[in-house]
N, C-alpha and C positions, 0 to 999 in steps of 0.2 A: 232564831227567826232570821231568815235571808232577806236582806234589802238590797237596793240598787247600789247603796254606798258600801255594803259589805255584810258583816254579820254583827248582830247584837252581842256585846261582850258578855255572853253567858258561858262560863268555862265548860260546863258539861256538854252543852249543845256543840261548841266549838270543837271540843276534843272528839266527839262523835263524827263530826263532819270531816275533820282533819285525819280521822283514822282511814279515809279512803286514799289519803296521799301516802306514798311509800316512805315509811320513817327512815332517817339516816342518823349517824352519829354513834358514839360509843354505848349510849344507854338505850338505843333503839330495840324494839322487840323483832326478832327475826321470825316473821310470819309467812314467809314465801311470797307475799304480795309485791315485794320489793323488785326483784328481778323481772317478775311478770309484767308489772306496770311500766317500767322504764323501757322496755323493749318497744312498746307501742307508742311512747310519748317522747317527742323531741325535746332534748335539753331538759329532762325532768328535774335533775338536781338544780340547775339554774332557776327554774321556775319555782321551786320549793324552798330556795335559801331563806326567804323570811320566815317561813314556818319553822325551819331547822333552828334558826337563831331564837325563835321565840320558845321552842320546847326544850332546847338543850341547856341542861343544868339550870332550869328555871324554877326557883322555890316558890314564887308568886306568879301566877299565870297573869299575863297582860297582852290583851289584843291590841296590836299596833295598827296605825293606819296603812302601812305598806302591806300588811297582811290581808287587809281588806281589799286592796287594789289587786294583789296577786290572785287572791280568791276569785274575783270577778273575771280575770284573764283566764284562770283555770276553766271556768264555766264556758267561756267563749271557745276556748281550745277544744275541749272535750265535746262540744256540740258539732264541731267540724273536724273531727280526728282523721288523719289520712289512712288509707287502706294499704297495708304492707304487701309488697309484690313477692313472688316466689321466682328466684332465679334458676335457670336451667343449668344442667350439669356443664361445667367447663366455661360457663359464660362470663366474660370480663365484668368486674365490679369495681366500683369506686368508693374510697373512704375519704370523707370530709372530716377534718379535725378541728376543733375549736376550743380555745382557752380564755377564760375571763378571770376576774379577780377572785372568785370564790368557787368555781366549778370548772371542770373540763368535760367536754362532750364530743361525741362522733356519731356519723350516721353512714350506714352502708347502703348504697344506692345501685340500682341497675338502669341500663338504658332500654326503654321500651317505647317504640315508635317515636324516636327522636325526642323523648321526654324522659327525665330521671324519676324513677320510682323508689321510695324507700323500702329497704329491706329489713334493717335491723337499727334500733337506737341504742346507744351506750352512753351513759352519763354518771359522773362521779362528783360528789360535793367535797371540796378540799378541807382538810382538817389538820390541826397540829403543825407540824413543820412544812406540810405540803403547801400551806398558804404563802410561805416565804419563798417558794420555788421562782426561778426566773422564767422568762417567757419561754426559752428553749427547753427548759426542764419540764415545764407544764405540757408542752407538745410532745415531748419524749414519754412522758408518763401517760399521756392520753393514748399514744400509739401503742405502748407496752400493754396497756390495760384492754385496748380493742382487740389486739392480736391475741391475747389470752382468752378473752370472752368469746371471740368469734373464730376460735382455731379451726373448727371444720371448714369455715368458708374460705380461710386463708390457705388451707391445704388443697382444696379442690376447685379454687377459682383463681385466675390471674387478678391481682389486685392493683389499682392505681391510687396513689396517695395524693391527697390534695389538701392544702391548708390555707387558712386565711392570713398567714404571716410569712414573709420571707426568711424568717429565722430557721423554719424547719427544713433543712438541706441535710444531705448525707454527711454523717460525721467524718468520715474519711476525706471526702472532698473539701469540707470545711476546715479540717486540720492543715491539709495540704495547701489551700488557698491562703489560710492564715499565715503559715510559715513562709510563703513565698511573698507575701505582701508586707508583712509587718517588719521584716529584718532587711529590707532592701529599699531603704528610703532614698539612698543616692542614686538609685537606677531610675528607669522610666517609670512614669505612673501606671497604675492598673487601668485597664481599659473596661468599660461597661456599655454593652449594647442593649438598648432598650426598644421595645415596639409594643404599641397599644392596638387593640382592635375592638370594634363595637359592631354588633349585629342584632338582629331581632331576638336571637337566643340568648343574648347576654353580652357582658363585656370581659375583657381579660388583658393581661399584660405578660410579655415574655422578656426575660432578663438573661443576658450571658455576661459573666464576669470573667475577664481574662487577666491573670496575674503577669507581672514583667517576664516570668519564667515561661509563659505559655500555658500555665494550668488553667483550665475551664471549669466553671461552676455554672449550671444551667438552672433557672427558676421559671416557674409558671404560676401566675397569680390570678385566680378567678375573682372578679369584682362583684360585690353583692348589689351593686346599682347598675342600672341601664343608663349610660351615659353617651354623649356625642363623642366623636372621634378625638376631638381636641382635648377634652377632659380625660379620655382614656390614655392618651399620649402623655399628658402630665402625670397620671397615675403610674404609668410605667416608669417615668423618670424618678418619681418619688420611691417607687419600689427598688429600683436599682441603686439609688444613693443610699437607701437604709440598709439594703443588703451588703453594699460595700462597706458601710460603716460598721455593721454587725461582725464582719470578718476582720476588722481592724485596720482597714485601709486608710491612709491619711492623704494620699495623692491619687487623684482619679481624673480620667478622661472619658467623658460620657458621650456616646453617640446616639442620636435619634434620627428617625427618618422623616420627622415632621419638620418642615422648614419653619413653620410658624413658631412652634415651641422652642426650636434651636435659636432662632433670631430673637425671640422674647427673653430667653435666658441671657443671651449676650447684651440685651439692652438695645438692640438695633430697632426692633419693633415695639410700639407701644402696646400695652395691654389695657383694653378698653371694656372687654367683657367682665361683668361683675364676679362670675364665677371663676373665670381664668385668673382674675386678680388674686383671689384667695388662693388658688393653686400656685401662682408665681410667688406670693408671699411665703407659702410653705416650703416652696423650693429654696427660697433665700435663707430661711431658717436652718435647713438641713445642710446647705452648702458651706455655712460658716463653720461647721464641724471639720471641715477639711482644710489642710494647710495648702493644697493646690487643687483648684478646680477648674477645668476646661471643658467646654462643650463644643461639639463638632457635628456636622451632618454626615450621614452614611454615604459597603462593599459594593460607587456607581458601576454599572455594568461595562465591561470592556467591549468595545466594538472591534469585530474581527474582519480581516480581509476575506475575499472569497475562497483563497486556497486554505487559510486557516480554518474558515468556517466548514469547509468539506471535511477536513480532517477531524474536527471536533465532532461533528455529526457522526462520522463513521465510528469513532471511539465510543461515543455515548450509546449508539444504536447497537453495534455488534462488536465492540472491543472486548477486553478480558473481563469487564464488569458489566458488559451490555446485555440486555435481555430482549432485544427486538421489539421496543415499545412501539405504539401507534404514532402517528403524526403529531396529535395534539400533546400527548404526554411527553414525547421526544422534544418538542420544541420547549415545553415548560421546564423539563429537566436541564436543558442546555442553559436556559436563563437563570435557573436556580443555581447552576455552576459558576455563574458570574459573567456570561458571555451573551452578546446580542449583536445582530445586524438587521438591516431592514427587511430582508425576505427570509427570515428564520422560519416562518410557518410554511411558506411554499416550498423552501428547500427541504424541509422535513417530510413533507407529503410526496415529494419526488423521490427521495431516498427510500421511503417505505414501499412505494409502488415498484421501484426498480430492484429491490432486495429479492434475491432469489429464495432465500430461506423463508421470508415471510410469505411469499406467494405459494411455496410448496406445502407449507404446514399451516396455512390459514385455515380457519374454520369455515366450513360450507354451511350456508343457511338453506335449510330445506322447506322453509315456510313458503306457502304459495304466494304469488305477487298480489293477490286479492284476498280478503277475508271471505270464508266460505259462509253461505247463508243456508240455513236449514229451512226448508219448505214443508209444512205440515198441512194436512187436510182435517177438516173437522169430523168427516163422516165418509163412508165409502161412496164411490162415484161422484164425489163433490169436486175432484180436480183431476184433470186428465192431461197428458202429453201426448200430442199427435206428431208423427213424423212419416215421411215418404221414403221407402226403400226400393232399390232398383237401379237400372233395370236387370231383370233376370232373364234367362233363356225363355224364348217364346213358348207360352203354354196354350192349351186349347182356347179359342175365342180370342187369340192374339193378346192374351194377358201377360204382361211383363213387369208391372209395378205392384208393390204392396202398399196400402195405407193402413198403418198401424197405430193404435191408441192403447195407452197404458194408464190404469188408474194409479194415482199416488199412494192412496191408503191401502188398498187391498193387492196392488200389483196385478190385478187382472188385466189380461191382454185381449184385445179384439183386432182382427185384421181383415182386410177386404182387398182381393186381387183385382186389379184394373188394367185395361188396355192402355188407356191414356189418362193423364191427370187433368180433369176439368172440374169447373165450379159446381156444376150439378151432380158429378160424381162424389165429391167431398160432402155436399150437403145431404145427399141420399144416404151416405155412410153414416153422418152423424144422426 
């Protein structure tokens, strides 16, 4: 009997209902429903953990309260199960990895009309020695399992890997950064550049770790929450500090482009917002793990003279690496390179207009200046166009003009020769 609180503890009925859930564990029956169901269900192993623990090596069946709660959640999820999308050949796909205490999961998604649609779900319940894996080992296991399960997708599509932890970075970069950071305590501290961003599509953080020897590790963290800019800046700081700590750094210099966050970490600004107070306290806990911690504000743009500005524009636009960008992209690329001056946009426009190659190879627009309008008639002789043609060589009766009428629908033509154009003559013709 199914109730709002769960299921009545009747072993036979419970086992019949739970037979719909993909069984896991060494004593589970392999009936083909396992791989089929988990493809369509997000984090199926995580959702079914209480069931697995109840059924695994259970001599006496016992229906626990967490099983009833999970069963109700299963009913709600299956009532609104998402529809999987079909990717086109060669289309870029994204893989999100997630790891919790008892299971690892992943989802393959595609971008469709600025929204991400699921393509395939993969989930695995940890057992035995897998439960004692570290966070990095769980993510590695999830990646290997996903790559094996979705091998056809990995071979025929560009794959972008995303995780909810800064631990999952390239092993070679991790080893190099670790070697450069751990064994050089007497040199300059490692640098961490962070930046948070918030928009209507979600929030995220970017982190760049630079060792004293110049080795770089870049991380991108996608946040599961939609937060204001100040909170995402704090999330970026926490992600950068945790990533630096995970690679073994003990001395760190962190750069943030948020003056508020930077001044609050230094203690110059007071933290009054309740949410930001929690973030500031969390930053204080993480910074205690470093022997040296210094924060600073952000690469300011260098202001160039007019002579230097002209040279930079020429190089970016048509230099050895230039590709004759338009004025807007040219000015943005100059600023991304770290340069700025008051008239950068105007100077970029002047350069593009005066560039001979840009003018010779520019695309020509063949579209009309105004949109064309289609004129239709409902039936023959419903709509006419009338025009006066002439004058022609004089014909008998001094006629030298033609009054012509054309029907829009049938293209029927009527014409009348006239000696001169008068109101009475046009009315008579009509």
